[in-house]
SETIDO-355906 format. One record per residue (C-alpha): y, z, x; residue number from 1; residue in three letters. Coordinates in Angstrom, 3 decimals, m for minus. Each point is the difference from the previous one (the first is absolute). Layout:
N
Y:Z:X:NUM:ALA .
...
//
This chain:
392
m3.311:m10.804:25.506:1:MET .
2.040:m3.188:m0.255:2:ASN .
2.046:m0.870:m3.104:3:ALA .
m2.725:m1.802:m1.940:4:ILE .
m2.523:2.767:0.800:5:GLU .
2.427:2.603:m1.346:6:ILE .
0.616:m2.098:m3.097:7:ILE .
m3.732:m0.393:m0.637:8:LYS .
m0.818:3.681:0.617:9:GLN .
m1.734:1.373:m3.127:10:ASN .
0.554:m3.323:m1.801:11:ALA .
m2.575:m1.304:m2.458:12:ASP .
1.108:m3.649:m0.073:13:GLN .
2.795:m2.043:1.546:14:LEU .
0.798:m3.276:m1.765:15:TYR .
2.186:m2.501:1.860:16:GLY .
m0.704:1.507:3.429:17:GLU .
0.617:m3.234:1.887:18:GLU .
3.517:m0.491:m1.370:19:SER .
0.719:3.704:0.495:20:LEU .
m0.942:m0.240:3.677:21:VAL .
2.264:m3.044:0.342:22:GLU .
2.958:1.936:m1.449:23:ARG .
m0.713:2.970:2.248:24:LEU .
m0.288:m2.252:3.063:25:THR .
3.320:m1.631:m0.886:26:ALA .
1.639:3.435:m0.027:27:GLY .
0.909:m0.089:m3.691:28:LYS .
1.120:3.263:m1.603:29:CYS .
m2.369:0.145:m2.949:30:LEU .
0.982:1.029:m3.515:31:ASN .
m2.927:2.197:m1.056:32:VAL .
m0.306:0.723:m3.711:33:LYS .
m1.538:2.927:m1.812:34:LEU .
0.379:0.551:m3.727:35:GLY .
m0.540:3.280:m1.841:36:VAL .
0.184:0.570:m3.751:37:ASP .
1.532:3.363:m1.020:38:PRO .
m2.663:0.892:m2.570:39:THR .
0.224:3.715:0.896:40:ARG .
2.602:2.047:1.927:41:PRO .
m2.134:0.404:3.118:42:ASP .
m1.189:m2.208:2.809:43:LEU .
m3.511:0.903:1.126:44:THR .
m2.014:m0.100:3.188:45:PHE .
m1.499:m3.189:m1.388:46:GLY .
3.466:m1.499:0.450:47:HIS .
0.156:1.445:3.515:48:MET .
m2.684:m2.431:1.159:49:VAL .
2.259:m3.008:m0.606:50:VAL .
3.181:1.890:0.971:51:PHE .
m1.594:0.723:3.379:52:ASN .
m0.610:m3.703:0.500:53:LYS .
3.570:m0.797:m1.033:54:LEU .
1.254:2.538:2.557:55:ARG .
m2.161:m1.628:2.680:56:GLN .
1.735:m3.312:m0.717:57:PHE .
3.372:1.764:0.291:58:GLN .
m0.977:1.532:3.340:59:ASP .
m0.874:m3.521:1.174:60:LEU .
3.584:m1.065:m0.769:61:GLY .
m0.397:m1.465:m3.497:62:HIS .
1.814:0.754:m3.241:63:ARG .
m1.496:1.579:m3.114:64:ALA .
0.953:m0.932:m3.528:65:THR .
m1.067:2.679:m2.439:66:LEU .
0.001:m1.341:m3.535:67:ILE .
0.222:2.617:m2.715:68:ILE .
m1.712:m1.636:m2.971:69:GLY .
2.227:1.397:m2.722:70:ASP .
m0.529:m3.246:m1.953:71:PHE .
m3.709:m0.465:0.713:72:THR .
m0.678:3.577:m1.102:73:THR .
0.980:m1.102:m3.502:74:ARG .
m3.009:m2.346:0.109:75:ILE .
m2.490:2.295:1.700:76:GLY .
m2.064:m1.206:2.942:77:ASP .
m3.507:m0.825:m1.299:78:PRO .
m1.560:0.180:3.477:79:SER .
m3.212:1.988:m0.077:80:GLY .
0.499:0.883:m3.655:81:ARG .
m2.563:m0.137:m2.781:82:SER .
2.682:0.353:m2.678:83:SER .
3.687:m0.681:m0.556:84:THR .
2.336:2.471:1.698:85:ARG .
2.224:2.123:m2.250:86:PRO .
3.596:m1.209:m0.259:87:VAL .
2.732:2.199:1.483:88:LEU .
3.532:0.177:m1.349:89:SER .
2.873:m1.320:2.115:90:GLU .
1.245:3.581:0.362:91:GLU .
m3.360:1.141:1.412:92:GLU .
m0.125:m2.951:2.386:93:ILE .
3.535:0.660:1.255:94:LYS .
m0.681:3.695:0.542:95:ALA .
m3.183:m0.764:1.932:96:ASN .
1.656:m2.713:2.105:97:ALA .
2.746:2.352:1.150:98:GLU .
m2.554:2.158:1.825:99:THR .
m1.822:m2.822:1.769:100:TYR .
2.482:m0.963:2.698:101:VAL .
0.476:3.534:1.356:102:GLU .
m3.764:0.420:0.153:103:GLN .
m0.490:m3.380:1.688:104:ALA .
2.401:0.966:2.776:105:TYR .
m2.358:2.779:1.061:106:ARG .
m2.061:m2.839:1.494:107:ILE .
2.357:m2.970:0.343:108:LEU .
2.996:m0.494:2.299:109:ASP .
3.027:m0.142:m2.350:110:PRO .
1.946:m2.098:2.523:111:GLU .
m2.619:m2.743:m0.192:112:LYS .
m0.631:0.145:m3.746:113:THR .
1.587:m2.014:m2.793:114:THR .
m0.590:1.352:m3.504:115:VAL .
0.029:m2.457:m2.913:116:ARG .
m0.676:0.480:m3.713:117:TYR .
m1.710:m2.966:m1.630:118:ASN .
2.065:0.454:m3.162:119:SER .
2.780:m1.555:2.118:120:GLU .
m1.416:m3.451:m0.663:121:TRP .
m2.269:0.452:m2.992:122:PHE .
2.677:1.472:m2.259:123:ASP .
1.944:m3.239:0.507:124:LYS .
m2.863:m2.305:m0.971:125:MET .
0.026:m1.807:m3.328:126:SER .
m3.077:m0.608:m2.128:127:PHE .
0.034:m3.602:1.194:128:ASP .
m0.156:1.301:3.596:129:ASP .
m3.025:2.098:m0.957:130:CYS .
m1.762:m2.997:m1.518:131:LEU .
0.614:m2.040:3.148:132:ARG .
m1.511:2.793:2.075:133:LEU .
m2.996:0.285:m2.367:134:ALA .
m0.766:m3.693:0.527:135:ARG .
m0.847:0.782:3.624:136:LYS .
m3.297:1.675:m0.958:137:MET .
m3.033:m0.991:m2.068:138:THR .
m2.146:2.320:m2.095:139:VAL .
m3.058:m1.092:1.995:140:ALA .
1.675:1.008:3.270:141:ARG .
1.073:3.333:m1.467:142:MET .
m3.553:0.749:m1.121:143:LEU .
m1.104:m0.292:3.616:144:GLU .
1.316:3.543:0.318:145:ARG .
m2.941:2.372:m0.071:146:ASP .
1.661:2.563:m2.283:147:ASP .
1.151:m2.636:m2.492:148:PHE .
m3.419:m1.679:0.052:149:SER .
m1.811:3.267:m0.738:150:LYS .
2.358:0.887:m2.830:151:ARG .
m0.311:m3.486:m1.507:152:TYR .
m3.817:0.101:0.143:153:GLN .
m0.109:3.447:m1.589:154:SER .
2.456:m1.030:m2.754:155:ASN .
2.537:2.555:1.247:156:THR .
3.520:m1.118:m1.004:157:PRO .
2.204:m1.643:2.631:158:ILE .
3.604:m0.443:m1.011:159:SER .
1.870:m3.201:0.841:160:ILE .
2.610:2.094:1.769:161:ILE .
m2.675:1.275:2.421:162:GLU .
m0.815:m3.601:0.851:163:PHE .
3.621:m0.371:1.065:164:LEU .
m0.081:2.940:2.430:165:TYR .
m1.393:m1.892:3.049:166:PRO .
2.590:m2.729:m0.532:167:LEU .
2.783:2.561:m0.203:168:VAL .
m1.158:1.726:3.183:169:GLN .
m0.353:m3.361:1.724:170:GLY .
3.514:m0.968:m1.094:171:TYR .
1.332:3.033:1.883:172:ASP .
m1.292:m1.586:3.222:173:SER .
1.797:m3.216:m0.868:174:LEU .
3.292:1.788:m0.651:175:MET .
0.070:1.935:3.270:176:ILE .
m1.681:m2.752:2.077:177:GLU .
m2.540:2.410:1.421:178:SER .
m1.976:m0.834:3.133:179:ASP .
m2.715:2.599:m0.587:180:VAL .
m1.112:1.905:m3.083:181:GLU .
m1.988:3.227:0.229:182:LEU .
m2.279:1.419:m2.651:183:GLY .
m3.251:1.770:m0.700:184:GLY .
m3.127:m2.064:m0.450:185:THR .
0.524:0.198:m3.772:186:ASP .
3.274:m1.912:0.481:187:GLN .
m1.559:m3.016:1.735:188:THR .
0.251:m2.365:m2.976:189:PHE .
3.617:0.958:m0.740:190:ASN .
1.061:m0.455:3.630:191:CYS .
m1.687:m3.389:0.272:192:LEU .
1.911:m1.160:m3.071:193:VAL .
3.154:0.631:2.041:194:GLY .
m1.296:m2.427:2.637:195:ARG .
m0.614:m2.608:m2.699:196:GLN .
3.491:0.321:m1.489:197:LEU .
1.648:m0.176:3.424:198:GLN .
m1.948:m3.128:0.891:199:LYS .
0.961:m1.727:m3.248:200:GLU .
3.648:0.928:0.616:201:ALA .
m0.063:m1.423:3.538:202:GLY .
0.204:3.389:1.710:203:GLN .
m2.256:1.011:2.902:204:PRO .
m2.975:1.862:m1.474:205:GLU .
m0.092:3.719:0.593:206:GLN .
m2.927:1.520:1.847:207:ALA .
m1.906:2.487:m2.113:208:VAL .
m1.370:3.152:1.614:209:LEU .
m2.253:2.143:m2.180:210:THR .
m0.999:3.566:0.827:211:LEU .
m2.873:2.203:m1.170:212:PRO .
0.462:2.221:m3.040:213:LEU .
0.054:3.689:0.873:214:LEU .
m2.646:2.029:m1.809:215:VAL .
1.482:2.832:m2.043:216:GLY .
m0.705:3.709:0.149:217:THR .
m2.971:m0.443:m2.356:218:ASP .
m1.750:m1.916:2.795:219:GLY .
m0.976:m2.826:m2.345:220:VAL .
2.844:m2.113:m1.410:221:ARG .
3.060:m1.420:1.691:222:LYS .
2.913:2.405:0.205:223:MET .
2.062:m0.532:m3.125:224:SER .
2.485:1.848:m2.132:225:LYS .
m1.917:m1.316:m2.989:226:SER .
m3.174:1.767:1.159:227:TYR .
1.843:3.207:0.954:228:ASP .
m1.830:0.060:3.342:229:ASN .
3.054:m0.456:2.173:230:PHE .
1.980:1.787:2.688:231:ILE .
3.715:m0.575:m0.542:232:ALA .
2.866:m0.150:2.477:233:PHE .
1.776:2.488:m2.261:234:ASN .
m2.832:2.525:m0.054:235:ASP .
1.014:3.358:1.428:236:SER .
m1.225:0.663:3.557:237:PRO .
m2.590:2.420:m1.393:238:ARG .
m1.321:m2.439:m2.597:239:ASP .
m0.033:m2.859:2.489:240:LEU .
m1.924:2.063:2.572:241:PHE .
m2.412:1.293:m2.627:242:GLY .
m0.691:m3.441:m1.437:243:LYS .
m0.784:m1.412:3.428:244:VAL .
m2.377:2.917:0.606:245:MET .
m1.765:m0.848:m3.280:246:SER .
m1.076:m3.506:1.025:247:ILE .
m3.572:m0.630:1.094:248:SER .
m1.020:m0.085:3.650:249:ASP .
m1.099:m3.625:m0.431:250:GLU .
3.397:m1.392:m1.009:251:ILE .
1.950:2.191:2.444:252:MET .
m0.407:m2.581:2.749:253:TRP .
1.510:m2.743:m2.176:254:ASP .
3.032:2.248:m0.473:255:TYR .
0.307:0.309:3.776:256:TYR .
m0.166:m3.787:0.399:257:ARG .
2.144:m1.088:m2.929:258:LEU .
2.563:2.814:m0.221:259:LEU .
0.345:1.098:3.627:260:LEU .
m0.909:m3.390:1.533:261:LEU .
m2.628:1.463:2.282:262:LYS .
m2.029:m2.553:1.939:263:THR .
m3.783:m0.163:m0.131:264:GLU .
m0.159:1.632:3.443:265:ASP .
2.191:2.881:m1.192:266:SER .
m2.078:0.478:m3.138:267:VAL .
m3.161:0.022:2.090:268:ARG .
1.423:2.905:2.025:269:GLU .
1.120:1.837:m3.134:270:LEU .
m3.522:m0.224:m1.400:271:LYS .
m1.111:2.310:2.781:272:LYS .
1.916:2.807:m1.719:273:LEU .
m1.477:2.180:m2.700:274:HIS .
0.871:m1.769:m3.307:275:PRO .
2.070:2.983:m1.171:276:MET .
2.085:m0.061:3.193:277:ASP .
0.404:m3.758:m0.284:278:GLY .
1.208:0.325:m3.572:279:LYS .
2.454:2.771:0.870:280:LYS .
1.474:m2.162:2.759:281:GLN .
0.323:m2.856:m2.484:282:LEU .
1.700:2.227:m2.574:283:ALA .
2.425:1.391:2.614:284:VAL .
0.953:m3.485:1.218:285:ALA .
0.549:m1.436:m3.489:286:LEU .
1.980:3.032:m1.182:287:THR .
2.206:m0.248:3.103:288:ASP .
0.523:m3.709:m0.572:289:ARG .
1.283:0.440:m3.543:290:ILE .
1.717:3.393:0.197:291:HIS .
1.005:0.293:3.643:292:GLY .
m1.354:1.383:3.238:293:GLU .
m1.399:3.499:m0.289:294:GLY .
m0.678:0.059:m3.743:295:THR .
m3.599:m1.032:0.512:296:GLY .
m0.804:2.824:2.403:297:GLN .
1.643:2.506:m2.358:298:HIS .
m2.128:m1.225:m2.911:299:GLU .
m3.095:0.142:2.182:300:ARG .
0.676:3.663:0.747:301:GLU .
0.515:0.779:m3.684:302:GLN .
m3.120:m1.976:m0.931:303:PHE .
m2.093:1.934:2.501:304:GLU .
1.322:3.326:m1.277:305:LYS .
m1.109:m0.838:m3.531:306:VAL .
m3.250:m1.850:0.624:307:PHE .
m1.314:1.418:3.269:308:SER .
1.385:3.535:0.014:309:GLN .
0.245:0.641:m3.763:310:ASN .
3.612:1.109:0.438:311:GLN .
3.029:m0.758:m2.103:312:LEU .
2.446:m2.606:1.336:313:PRO .
3.053:1.689:1.485:314:ASP .
2.477:m2.510:m1.406:315:ASP .
m0.873:0.015:m3.706:316:MET .
3.032:m0.013:m2.324:317:PRO .
1.111:3.273:m1.595:318:ALA .
1.355:m0.116:m3.556:319:LEU .
1.538:2.836:m1.963:320:SER .
m1.300:0.838:m3.470:321:TRP .
3.443:m0.830:m1.395:322:ALA .
m0.375:m3.578:1.262:323:GLN .
m3.206:m0.436:m1.986:324:LEU .
0.356:2.070:m3.191:325:ALA .
2.644:1.353:m2.380:326:ASP .
m1.836:3.132:m1.135:327:GLY .
m2.654:2.331:1.326:328:ASP .
m2.896:m2.349:m0.774:329:GLU .
m0.777:m3.675:0.530:330:GLN .
m3.023:m2.228:m0.414:331:THR .
m1.790:m1.048:3.153:332:LEU .
0.538:m3.709:m0.600:333:VAL .
3.736:0.542:m0.469:334:ASN .
0.194:2.019:3.198:335:LEU .
m1.640:m2.809:1.921:336:LEU .
2.139:m2.675:m1.626:337:ALA .
3.140:2.050:0.633:338:GLY .
m0.723:0.132:3.704:339:SER .
0.611:m3.781:0.186:340:GLN .
m2.833:m0.255:2.526:341:LEU .
m2.105:m2.158:m2.312:342:PHE .
0.396:m3.604:m1.042:343:ALA .
0.114:1.039:m3.659:344:SER .
m0.900:2.769:m2.417:345:LYS .
m3.037:m2.068:m0.934:346:LYS .
m1.161:0.076:3.627:347:GLU .
0.469:3.786:0.138:348:ALA .
m2.047:0.394:m3.191:349:ARG .
m2.768:m2.227:1.380:350:ARG .
m0.300:2.091:3.167:351:LEU .
m0.218:3.217:m2.008:352:ILE .
m2.681:m1.376:m2.314:353:GLU .
m1.997:m1.228:3.002:354:GLN .
m0.032:3.524:1.426:355:GLY .
2.149:m1.009:2.963:356:SER .
2.690:2.670:m0.518:357:VAL .
m0.137:3.566:1.285:358:LYS .
2.430:2.854:m0.638:359:VAL .
m0.322:2.650:2.705:360:ASP .
m3.378:m1.539:0.898:361:ASP .
m1.257:0.254:m3.630:362:VAL .
m1.062:m3.375:m1.417:363:ARG .
1.748:m0.948:m3.255:364:MET .
m1.169:m2.662:m2.450:365:GLN .
2.147:0.623:m3.097:366:GLU .
3.367:m1.828:0.135:367:PRO .
1.505:2.236:m2.701:368:MET .
m1.030:3.246:1.703:369:ALA .
2.896:2.450:m0.011:370:THR .
1.375:1.130:3.335:371:ILE .
2.241:3.078:0.060:372:ALA .
2.988:0.517:2.282:373:ARG .
m1.502:1.388:3.228:374:PRO .
0.962:3.309:1.596:375:ASP .
m0.677:m1.497:3.404:376:SER .
m0.447:m3.496:1.377:377:ALA .
m2.816:m2.085:m1.498:378:ARG .
m1.636:m2.978:1.688:379:ILE .
m0.937:m3.115:m1.934:380:ILE .
m2.275:m2.629:1.514:381:GLN .
m0.600:m3.362:m1.670:382:ALA .
m2.578:m2.291:1.489:383:GLY .
m0.328:m0.093:3.753:384:LYS .
3.603:m0.631:0.956:385:ARG .
2.453:1.690:m2.388:386:ILE .
0.901:3.643:0.568:387:PHE .
3.046:1.889:m1.198:388:PHE .
1.114:3.607:m0.355:389:ARG .
1.582:1.547:m3.082:390:ILE .
2.352:2.874:0.801:391:ASP .
0.975:2.595:m2.681:392:PRO .
//
């Protein structure tokens, strides 16, 4: 594939293609922008779709500018939302932002990446500066956005600050003089605002390249931390492998295209495999990509022991009773929470109540059930992926 074919691979829309081709033909090193708001600590495979495209630009010799939206997170991106996003504290935003760069470098080339925080320029703006920026947009133009239009028609509140979000995102493009902005299809309006602001400021307009939204593990909605249907970069190898194995056969091929950049010809060949084998190959490749070569095959072997051979995984953690309890008895929910293998005590309780927890292969459904100090090792299984051993 030539440069423009690589750039357009998996793309939904490319705005400003003619000027982009001119810059490529002239040999310009493009400044390619991608913004992410640290609303949660983890990047997801939904982010990987646009990170892959950013890496393709880098491999073509261009430079990436990754904007961490520590300021825009205070507003909350309304894209695709039917209600106002909850407001995070500055402490939460800072903590989340600190994890993003390390995760991004699992895909991006650090040597060709510039990281900027948009608080660099927005924290310096006065209220008069904000008013001047607000004059760049009309209410009528803002209501062209599908999500705003639907909320307005259904009398769902839209805050004035949400109206400002596209302008703020567009202003980022102005400040870094971006040549290309990447985003999901739900970011189209915001990215095009950047083109408008650049034009009014006398800058060359950025091209806008939008990419499909990855469907989440529920097989229905886009992958989102808000919907809790995501696979995170920071998931353990076992959780990552297991989540990939949980997706439907139908969306598996989109994962091959969007996450592993397989061509249509490659996908056509993969479809000749049994769907289970195809999914295992996908899970191995994605686990290797995030956690390193070899981790995927190891998780495949452990997965097959549990699901195909009804065996226990041979690498489950072993915890002593003393690590989990002070006396000779402990409630089941406290044992699970003490293992630190669950997101929270609430999550451990939910799994127990759902009947997803077994102690020595006996199903337990009472969180406050008393477990005595064992005389020999006991095996606890929670859900399909968590196993651990309690030693006396």
